[in-house]
C-alpha positions in Angstrom: -36.0 -6.1 -7.8 -33.4 -8.8 -7.2 -31.3 -7.5 -4.7 -27.7 -9.6 -3.1 -27.2 -8.1 0.6 -23.6 -7.7 1.9 -23.1 -6.6 5.8 -22.1 -8.0 9.0 -22.5 -6.1 12.0 -25.3 -4.2 13.8 -24.9 -1.1 11.8 -25.9 -3.3 8.9 -29.3 -4.9 9.4 -31.9 -2.1 9.2 -31.0 -1.8 5.8 -31.2 -5.4 5.2 -34.8 -5.4 6.8 -35.8 -2.4 4.9 -35.0 -3.8 2.1 -36.5 -7.1 2.5 -40.0 -5.5 3.3 -39.8 -3.6 0.1 -37.4 -5.8 -2.9 -36.8 -9.6 -3.2 -33.4 -10.3 -1.2 -32.0 -13.4 -3.0 -29.1 -13.6 -0.7 -27.1 -12.4 2.1 -23.6 -12.7 2.4 -21.8 -11.8 5.5 -18.7 -12.8 7.7 -18.1 -16.2 9.0 -19.1 -17.0 12.5 -16.6 -15.8 15.1 -15.9 -17.6 18.5 -17.3 -14.9 21.4 -17.1 -14.8 25.3 -15.1 -17.3 27.2 -16.7 -20.4 25.6 -15.0 -19.5 22.1 -18.1 -20.7 20.6 -18.9 -19.3 17.2 -21.7 -17.1 17.1 -23.4 -15.5 13.9 -23.2 -12.2 13.2 -26.2 -9.6 13.7 -27.0 -9.6 9.7 -27.0 -13.5 9.4 -29.6 -13.7 12.5 -31.5 -10.8 10.8 -31.5 -13.1 7.4 -32.5 -16.3 9.0 -35.1 -14.9 10.6 -36.7 -13.5 7.4 -35.8 -17.1 5.6 -32.9 -15.5 3.4 -30.3 -17.5 2.1 -26.7 -16.7 3.6 -23.2 -17.2 2.6 -20.5 -16.9 4.7 -17.2 -16.6 2.9 -13.5 -16.2 4.3 -12.3 -14.7 0.9 -15.1 -13.2 -1.4 -12.5 -12.8 -4.2 -12.2 -16.5 -4.5 -13.5 -17.6 -8.0 -16.1 -19.9 -6.0 -17.8 -17.0 -4.5 -17.7 -14.6 -7.7 -19.3 -17.3 -9.5 -22.3 -17.7 -7.0 -22.7 -14.0 -7.0 -23.0 -14.1 -10.9 -25.4 -17.1 -10.5 -27.7 -14.9 -8.2 -28.0 -12.6 -11.1 -28.6 -9.5 -8.7 -29.8 -6.2 -10.2 -28.3 -4.5 -7.3 -26.0 -5.4 -4.6 -26.2 -3.6 -1.7 -23.3 -3.6 0.6 -23.4 -2.2 4.6 -20.2 -2.9 6.2 -19.5 -6.1 5.0 -15.6 -6.2 5.9 -14.0 -7.5 3.1 -12.7 -5.6 0.0 -15.0 -6.4 -3.3 -12.9 -7.2 -6.4 -13.9 -6.0 -9.8 -15.5 -9.1 -10.7 -18.1 -8.7 -8.4 -18.4 -5.0 -8.9 -19.7 -5.7 -12.2 -21.8 -8.4 -11.5 -25.0 -6.5 -10.9 -27.1 -5.5 -14.0 -28.0 -2.0 -12.3 -25.2 -0.9 -9.9 -23.2 -2.1 -6.8 -24.0 0.5 -4.0 -22.4 0.8 -0.6 -24.4 2.9 2.6 -21.0 4.7 4.1 -21.3 6.1 7.3 -19.9 9.7 7.0 -19.9 12.5 4.5 -18.0 11.8 1.8 -15.0 12.2 0.9 -14.7 12.7 4.9 -13.5 9.5 6.6 -12.9 7.2 3.9 -12.2 3.8 6.0 -13.3 1.2 8.3 -14.3 3.5 11.0 -15.8 6.5 10.2 -18.1 6.7 12.9 -15.5 6.7 15.6 -13.4 9.2 13.9 -16.2 11.6 13.2 -16.6 11.9 17.0 -12.8 11.8 17.8 -12.4 14.8 15.6 -15.1 16.8 17.3 -16.9 17.1 14.0 -20.0 19.3 14.2 -21.9 17.2 11.3 -22.1 13.4 9.8 -24.1 11.5 8.0 -24.5 8.6 5.5 -23.8 8.4 1.5 -25.1 5.9 -0.7 -21.9 5.7 -3.1 -21.5 3.5 -6.4 -18.6 1.1 -5.4 -15.3 1.1 -7.0 -12.1 -0.8 -6.5 -10.7 2.0 -4.6 -11.4 2.4 -0.8 -14.6 4.7 -0.4 -13.6 6.5 -3.8 -17.0 6.1 -5.7 -19.3 8.9 -6.6 -22.1 9.4 -4.2 -25.7 9.2 -5.3 -27.4 10.5 -2.3 -26.7 11.8 1.4 -28.5 12.7 4.7 -27.1 14.6 7.6 -27.4 15.3 10.7 -25.6 17.4 13.7 -23.3 15.7 16.4 -24.8 16.9 19.7 -22.1 17.5 23.0 -23.7 14.1 24.5 -24.4 11.4 21.7 -22.1 8.6 22.0 -20.5 6.7 19.4 -23.3 3.8 19.9 -26.2 5.9 19.9 -24.7 7.7 16.4 -24.2 4.3 15.2 -28.0 3.3 15.8 -29.2 6.3 14.2 -27.1 6.5 11.2 -28.3 2.9 10.4 -31.7 3.8 10.2 -31.1 7.2 8.5 -28.9 4.7 5.8 -32.0 2.1 5.7 -34.0 5.4 4.7 -31.8 6.6 2.4 -31.1 3.4 0.4 -34.9 2.7 0.0 -35.2 6.4 -1.3 -32.2 5.8 -3.9 -32.3 2.5 -5.3 -35.5 3.3 -7.5 -33.3 6.0 -8.7 -30.6 4.3 -9.6 -30.5 4.3 -13.4 -31.7 7.8 -13.9 -29.5 9.5 -10.7 -26.1 11.0 -11.9 -23.6 10.1 -9.1 -21.6 13.2 -7.8 -18.0 12.4 -7.9 -15.9 13.1 -4.7 -13.2 15.6 -4.1 -10.1 13.1 -3.3 -8.0 16.3 -2.2 -10.5 16.9 0.6 -10.4 13.1 1.6 -9.3 12.2 5.0 -9.0 8.3 6.2 -10.4 6.6 9.0 -8.6 3.3 10.1 -9.8 0.6 12.1 -10.0 1.1 15.6 -7.8 -1.6 17.8 -8.1 -2.4 21.3 -5.2 -0.6 22.4 -6.1 2.4 21.4 -8.5 2.6 24.5 -5.4 2.9 27.0 -5.2 6.6 27.4 -1.9 8.6 28.4 -3.6 11.9 30.2 -0.2 13.3 30.0 -0.5 13.2 26.3 -4.6 14.2 25.7 -6.3 17.1 26.5 -9.4 17.1 28.5 -11.6 17.7 24.9 -9.8 14.9 23.8 -10.0 12.6 26.6 -14.3 13.5 26.5 -14.2 13.0 22.7 -12.7 9.7 23.1 -14.7 8.1 25.9 -17.5 9.2 23.5 -15.9 7.6 20.3 -15.0 4.6 22.2 -18.1 3.6 24.2 -18.6 0.0 23.9 -15.7 -0.9 21.5 -12.9 -0.7 22.7 -13.9 1.8 25.4 -11.4 3.7 27.3 -8.8 2.6 30.5 -6.5 4.2 32.6 -5.0 2.3 35.5 -6.0 3.4 39.0 -3.5 1.9 42.1 -2.3 -0.7 39.4 -5.5 -2.0 38.1 -7.5 -0.9 35.0 -10.2 1.8 35.2 -12.8 2.2 32.5 -13.9 5.8 32.1 -17.5 5.6 30.8 -18.4 9.0 31.1 -16.5 12.1 31.5 -16.9 16.2 31.1 -14.4 18.6 30.3 -14.5 21.6 32.8 -13.5 25.2 31.7 -14.3 27.2 34.5 -12.5 25.5 37.9 -9.4 27.2 39.2 -7.7 24.1 39.7 -4.1 22.6 38.6 -1.8 19.7 39.1 0.4 17.2 37.0 -1.5 15.7 34.0 -3.1 12.3 35.1 -2.9 13.1 38.8 -6.7 13.7 40.9 -6.5 17.6 41.8 -10.0 17.5 43.8 -12.2 14.9 45.8 -15.4 15.8 47.2 -17.7 13.3 48.1 -19.8 13.9 44.4 -16.7 14.8 42.6 -13.6 13.9 41.4 -11.5 15.6 38.8 -8.3 15.1 37.1 -6.0 17.1 35.3 -4.9 16.5 31.5 -2.5 17.6 29.0 -2.0 21.5 28.4 -3.5 22.3 31.9 -7.1 20.8 31.0 -9.4 19.4 33.7 -11.4 16.6 33.4 -14.4 15.7 35.5 -15.2 12.0 36.0 -19.0 10.9 36.1 -19.0 7.3 35.7 -16.4 4.7 36.0 -16.0 0.9 36.1 -13.3 -0.9 38.3 -11.8 -4.0 37.0 -14.1 -6.9 37.9 -17.1 -4.5 38.9 -20.2 -2.7 37.1 -20.0 0.6 36.1 -20.9 2.9 39.1 -21.4 6.9 39.3 -18.7 8.6 40.7 -19.8 9.0 44.2 -19.7 5.5 44.4 -16.2 4.9 43.5 -15.3 7.7 45.7 -17.4 6.1 48.6 -15.7 2.5 47.7 -11.9 3.4 46.2 -11.2 6.4 48.5 -9.1 8.4 45.8 -6.8 11.1 47.2 -5.4 14.3 45.7 -2.4 13.5 44.0 -3.4 9.8 42.8 -2.3 9.1 39.2 -4.6 7.7 36.8 -1.6 6.3 34.6 -1.6 4.4 31.4 -1.1 0.7 31.3 2.7 -0.3 31.4 
């Protein structure tokens, strides 16, 4: 089977590698190289790196709906186009190009969390379960009928990075299982009334106001934003990344939201909105490595009443 693959980030790599092991992947489409780090030197995305390592031809259109790229896809004569976090909306002219179908590996249990950032939003919302689905692509945003799904529980400790890795592997296995059935399997239409939207996560969303967020909301946000964009407050006027936190339900403490309410040699507890309490477990001061809270207490001497504020 001749497959054209479209994807860009780490999430898409397991699917590409699985498909390349079992089918002919004639070409890969991904986003153009982007500047990284301080050097601003363009760096290829994870999917391009994986494709090059396997000797697969790579195309990097800035705008895939341009006539040049639509014709390029048609010339490849794919049986199936497989999309996984490509990063561009495909026009109908490309959706209609394969002889069998154009499918997407989507990291949610549709119709929940249509959009660019379903993994982040499943954690932010405190969902008990998530999963992946293989969906027939339509012009609408993640609105197509679903061929197959696989699900998993979301436990209380998993981070966005770990959840993304598990869903990526799940999606790779599911797409391999689904592709041979595409011509006989009837996809199930989504219930549009039950849909919700997962907009892209921006860097400024990582600055939290503890006056406005409950302890549980902060805990979920730290897990959801681990790796990007991370969660920050300010301490004594400097950024402080919250790497690991835990909401408390049994502590008899109180204080103004956003302030430190207890400090011991090994514990630091802050007040949040609605009377909630949050224990900080691991933090990262500006210019330093992440450290356990006892090291932060020893080095930075936080005191009861100190404020963890949002960036002004």
